[in-house]
N, C-alpha and C positions, 0 to 999 in steps of 0.2 A: 948223756947229753940230751939225746932226745926225750928221754921219759922226764926229765924236768921240766923241758919245754911244751911237753904236752900236759903236766900237771898243773904249769902257767896260765897253758890255754884255759882248762877247765874252770881253775879259778876264778878268771875273767870271767867268764861263759855266767857263772854262776852269780856273779856280782852284777854283773848285766840284768840279769833276768828278777834278780832282788827289787834293783832300780826300777825297772819298768813298772812291775808291781807296785811298787810303791806311789810309782806319779800313777797309776791308776784311781788306786785308793784315795789319794790326794784329791783328784778327781772328782768321785763318788763323795766324797765330804764338802764339798765344794758344791754340789747341786743346789738348785732350787729351782723355784717354779714363776708362771708368773702373777702367781699370788705373793711371791719374795721379791723385795725390792732390790736383790741383788741375785738374780738366779747365776746358775753356773754354766760357764760358759768354753762353746766349744768351736772357735772362731767366734768372731764377731757375736754376740747378743743369742748365739745357737746354746739350748739346751737340748742333750741328748735323745730324750724319751721327742713318741710324736702322735698326733691323734689317728695317725693310720694304724698303729702298734699299740692302742687303747686297751684290747679285751688283753694282753698280757704285761700291762703296767704292773702287776703284783709279782712275776717274775724277779723284778728290780728292784721294785717298793713294796714292802709285806703290808703297808697299811692299806694298799689301793684295794686288797682283797680284803677288810675288815668288814665288819657290820653296824660301821656307821658311816657309810659313805654316801656322798653326793655328787652330782645331785638326786634328786627323786621325784617320783610325780606325784603332786595332792590331789586327792581323791577327796571332795570334797561334801562326800556321803559320809565318810570316816573322820574328818577336821573335830576336834573339840574344841569348844567355849571355853577361854580361859578369862575371866575378870579380871583376874590379875595383871594381864599383858596390856601395860600402859602405853598412850601415845609415843612414838619414837622423836624424840628430842635432839638437834643438831646443833652446835657451836662452832660458829668461826667460818661457816661455808660461805660466806660470801667473800671471796679475794679483789684487792682491786687489780688494774690491768698492771699495775707499773711492779706486782708481782708475780716473776716468772715462772713457771709450771715446764717441769721435763715429760716430752711425749715422745716416747719412742716405739717400736717397732723389735719386740724379741723373740720373732720367729713364730710365736705361738698365738698373739695378737696383741693390740695397741695399749699402752698404759701409760695413763697418766700418773707420775708420782706428784703427791699432797703433803703439803706441809702437816705438822702435829700438831700447828694452832685447831685442826680441824677434829673436831672430837662427836661422840653420840653421848651426851649428859641425862638420858632420860630414856625408859622404855626396859634398860639393863640393870641387873642390880649392881652393876658397876662402872665403870666410867672408859670407855675405848677411845682410842688416838686413831687418827687415818692416816694411813700407810701409802696407797694407791687406790684406782679404780681402773677397771678394765672392760670388755666386751669379749662377747661370745656372739659367733652370727653364723648363719648356714651360706647358702649360695645364691644367685637371682633364681634358680629352679627349684629351691626350697628354704624353708626355716631353721631356724639355728639356735633355740632358746635352749638352755640345759636343762633347767626346770620345767615340767609338763603340769598342766591343769587337766584332771579329766584324761589323760592322754594328749589335750592340744599341745604345740609345739608354735611356740610364739615364732616372730620374725629375728629377734635377738633379746638381748639379757643383757644389763649392766651389774656390775658387783664391785660395790664399794668396800674396801677390805680394812678394817683397824684392827688394833690390840688391845689387849687389856691393859690398863696405866699399874696396876702393881707388879708388870713384868719390866725388867730393863729396855726390853726393847723385840720388836719383831722376830726376830730369830731364837729367843727366847721362849715366848709366848706361844709361838706357832707350834710348840710341842709340849703344850699344857692343856690338860682340859677343857680350862677355860680361857683360854689365849688370844682366840678370836671373834672378833663379830664379824659380819658379810650383811649388808645391804643390798638387798637385790630387786629388780624393779624389770618387767618386761616392758618390749620395745615392739609394735606396731607402726603399719606404713599408714599414713593420713593424707589428706588434701594438700597441708603445706608446712614449709620449713617451719623445722623446732631451731629458733636462732643458740638456742643454749649448746643443743648438740652441734650444732654448726662452729662453735667457738674449739670444738675437737676434729671433726671432718675436713673442714678447711685446710687444715694442714699435714692431709695423712697425703698428698703427693709430694710432699717436704722429707717423708722416709719410710717411701716403697718398699728400701731394701735391708732386710735384717742388719738388724745392729744399728742402724740408724736413729738420728733422735733429733728434736727440734726443742727449742725453748719458746712459748707460748703463754700471751697474756693471762693473767688470773681473771678470775671470772664467776659469776656467782654454782659453785660446784650444786645447791642446794637444787638450782632448775633442773639437773640430772634425773633430780627423784621426783615423784606424784606430791602433789599437794596436799593433799591427806594423807599424812604418815601415821594416823588410829588403825587405819587394816591392812590388817598383814597377817601373814600365816610364820609361825615359829616351830622349829625343831634343831635340834643337835645335828651336827653334822661334819663334815669334811670337806678340805678343799678339795677341789674339783678336779686336781692336774697334780700329777707327780711333786713334791714323795706323801700329798692323800693321809696328810695328817687328820685323824678326828678332833680337832680344835676347833669348830667352827659352830656358834652359835648361830643361826640363819633366820633372818630375817625378810620374808617374801611379799612385795607389798600389793594390794589387792586393785591395784590401778595400770593401767600400763600408760607409757609414756609414746606418743606421737612424732614420728619424721617421716620427711617427706619421700616419694618415691626415689627423687633423685640421690636425698640423703643416703637411703639406703643401698642403693646402685652404688655411689659412692666408697660406704664402710664394706659391701662385700666385694669390690671389684680393686680396689687403691695397692693393698698392700701384698707384699710376697713374702715369703720365708726361703731357707739359705739356696733352693735346687731351680730358685727365680719362678719355680710354679704359683697361683694366689694362693694367698691364704684365706681359704675360705674352710667352712663345718669345722670351725675348730669348738667342738660341742662334747662333754662327755653322754653317752648315754642315763638314762635314769637309772640309780640301784634301788637293791632290796633295801626294804623299812626295816628289815627284822626286830619286826616288834614294835618299833618307834613309834612314838605319840606325835600326831602334827597339832599342833594348839591354832585355835582362831581366834584373834580380839576381837571378833563381833561375832553377832548373832543374826539371825533373817527369820528366823521364826519363834514365836511367844513359848514358854513351858507349856505345857499341858498343866488345865486346868480342872478342878475336881468340881462337878456337878453338883450346886448349891439344891436342898430339897425345894421341892415345893411346898407351899403354901397351902396348910391344912386347913378346912372350912372350920368352924366355929361349932358346938354342939347348939341343940334344942333351937335349930332356924334362926340363928345370928347369920349366921352368912346371907342369905336371906334376905334380910332387912337391911343389909348394906350393899345392894346388890345396885341401888340408884346412885349411893356414895361412892360405890369403885366408880360408876360408868361417870361422874362428875369429876373426880381428881382424872381419870385416864383422859378424859379431855381436856383437860389443864395442860395435863403435862404436856400433850402432845402439840399445842399450841405454844406451849412455853421452848419445847424443844425447835419446832421451826422457825420462830423468831430469831433463838440463838445460832442455829443454822445456817439463814440468810445472814445475819451479821457475820456470824465467822467466813461466809463467801466471798461476800462484800469486801471483809479486808483483808483476807486473802489476796483477792482481782488487785487493789489497792497496791499493796503490798509487792508484788509482782510488777506494776507499772511502773513504781516509783525508783524501785531497784532494779529496773529493766538496768540499764547504761553501768551501774556499777558491777552489774553479772557480766556487762561486753567480754570483759577480759576472759572468762570461761570458754570463749569462743574461738580465743588466741590458739597458735600454733602447738602452745606449750599443752594444750588440753589435755587431763588425765579421762581414761576411762575406767568407771568399773566391770573388770570384765568375771570375775565368777561371785559367787555367795556361799559362806559358809554353812554349811545344815548343824545346826545346836544338835549333837548326840547326847552331851553330857555337861554338867554345869560343874567344874573343879572345885568352886567356891565349897 
């Protein structure tokens, strides 16, 4: 009788062990990240990875140790000018206030879910639909952008995540080489408040705890990005959080967005994660390029030109005979160029005066600032 009881006990223990293993496997399959609209949850809104152990993400997520990871440091002396890169074109980004958007604290960042009516319709070979946007930041004592430029880290960074419309949904697309497109822009501290970012920041006090969410009125999402969408860097990379799928075509704009000091303080101090600690420094360090090319849609240096040969004098002293002609022609050309220069300068001054009021909006809180220039090392045409 005791042997039968022992056998039953052993069978029960084995069954329980298999059930526990199955439960853990199911949890792993449900995992997502802030780049996913439905992150795996361990308690309300929490995924089990953390920024504290980012050096060990590869142990649980093999892609995180891949050779096409993000973010990267953009070395402007090594960027490659590509005339094939066209201006980014957005569609449906201006949302009415009566369209409510879900804003949530997922324990890693603040996420604003976006309707699929928002799309990238130009600048990429295919169309990409929006999924969500989120931010990365540092703390009161240091910056926290993910990408860096020539080793410089900016105060914060916004990512607007899209998926390729040739795939059924985000979950399918995120595992495909051309599945995702992310628009990135840097944030810096400026003198005045940015009204577009205020549409998000003013609600952070309602979602301080991990897993909390709130509905916010729609607004012009394009206002969160630079006005000039022609100037940017482009490279192939990955999600910057687990599972680190190497499926992202990155666009990092050449202008920063300005928010006030009070707004930046609000961003870095308002949210908390599961252990009630401030949610800060939620950025990954730059990853190795492993030979990847970083393209630029613009160049600032003119291509080198060959020196034209100097004019040769005619034989038999004809050059001496025409010296007076040359001096006369030179004087006439000098006068003509002087007149043209004066007319151009006057027209420019009149233009500046006439359009001063029209350009006043450039001094608004949403003003973008060019932060770096590309070195044209190669023309890929």
